[in-house]
N, C-alpha and C positions, 0 to 999 in steps of 0.2 A: 504494499500499499504505499509507504513512504518513498519507496523507489519510484513508483508511478508518478507521484507529486513531484519528485525532484526531476524526472524526465520531462514533466509537463511544463515545469518552471524553466528548465534549460531551454526548451523548444521556443517558449514564448520570448525568453530573454534573447535568444538567437535571432528570431523574427524581427525583434525591436531593434537589435544591433545592426541587421542588414539594412532596415529601412533608415535608421540613423546615418549609417556609413553611405548610403546611396544619396541621402540629402545633402550630406557634407561634400560628397564629390560633386554634386550638382552645383552647390553654392561656389565650389572652387572653380568648376569648369565653366559656368555661365559667363563671369567676366572675361575669361580667356577667349571664349567663342565670340563674344560681343566685340573684344578689341580686335580679333582677327577679321571678323566680318567688316568692321569699321575701317580698318587698314585696306582691306580689298576694295570695298566700296569708294573709298576716297581716292584710291589709285585709278579705278575705273572712271571716275568722274573727271579727274585730271587729264586722263587720255581723251575723253569725249570732248573737253573743252580744247 
């Protein structure tokens, strides 16, 4: 019984950790992607002009 509860808690903690890590990576990656897109967009606009 106790083992089942421990496994359940470990599973929930694992899922929460995965969600937290994915959000953390998104928060890190979003600015990088925005900066990259901005760089590409500005260079394309300069070429058009």
